[in-house]
N, C-alpha and C positions, 0 to 999 in steps of 0.2 A: 404578446410575445410574437416575434417574427419567426418565419420558417428557419432562418439561419440560427437563431437562438435555440429553437427547439432541436435542431440537428446537433448543435454543440452540446446540449444537455443530454441527448441520447448517447453521444460519444463519451461524455463524462461518466454517465452511469455504466456504460460498457467497460470503461477503464477501471472504475471502482470494483466492478464484479471480477475482473481479471485479477486484480491485486488481492482481493478478498479470497478468491479461490486458491491462489498460490499460497496464501497464509494458511488456509485450512488444510491443504495437502501437506505442507511442511509440518504442521502441528500434528496431524494424524499419522504422519509417517514415522514419528518417533525421533529420538535423539540422533543428531547427525544428518537428518534428511534436509536437503536444501534444493532450492530452485533459483535459477537466474531469470530475471525479468528485465526487459528493455523498455524504457518509457518512450512513447512517441515524441516527436519534436514539437507538436502542437495538436490541438483538437479542432479540426476544421478551420485552421488559421488563427486560432486564439491561444494565448498563453494560459497555463494552468499550473497548479501544484496539487500534490496529493498529501493528505494528512491521514496517518494511520495511528489508531490507538486501540485500547483493549475492547472497545465496543463496535468498531467498524472502520471502514475506509471512506473518506470524504474527498472528492475531487472538487477543488475550488476553481471556479472559472468565471472571471469578470463579475463578481457579486452574486453569482448563482452557484449551485453545487449539485453534484450527483453523489448519492450515498449508498453503501452496501453494508448491511449488518454483518457482524461477525460474533460468534460465541465468545464470551469473555475469556481472554487469555492474556498473559503478560507479554507486552510488546516493548522492545528496547532497541538499542544499537550497541556497538562495541565501545564507543567512546565514553558514554555516560549511562547511568542507570536512569533512563527517562521513560516516560509513559506515553509519549507520542513521537512519531518519526515522520519527517517530511521527505517526500520524493519529488524530484524535479524532472522537467523535460530533457530529452537527449542523453539521459544517464542510464547506466545499467546497474541494477541492484541484485544483491544476493539475499535471499530470505532463507534463514536457517533455524532449525530447532536445536536448542542447546539446553543444558541444565544450568541453573544459576547456583550461587554459593550455598543455597539451602536445598539443593537437589530438586528444585521446582522447574518444570518445563517452561522455557521462555522462547518466544519467536524474536529473533534479532534480524534487523534489516540494515544493511550497510551497502555503500556504493562500491562497486567493483572497479578498482583502479587499474 
């Protein structure tokens, strides 16, 4: 692994930690709590995408990934009841704690338009 690849992976891990922490803060803040998070345009010059599901946050970067664990919780978005959400560079997202139709806490992630 080159020094550039190592640096990219460090950045991927830091981004996964940032997203995971925002999710934890929203979840523990209770219903209605929300955080806005802005995604960087790249990670040390490389494209990436972030995958969030109930077990954690994965930053996918050129065949490699950075991962941060998250305590199990329901993750979705406003459009569909899905179990993983993708986040992309140069976009701003809102992470919000809401109750689903069964009164169960759910963390939703959606793009701020």
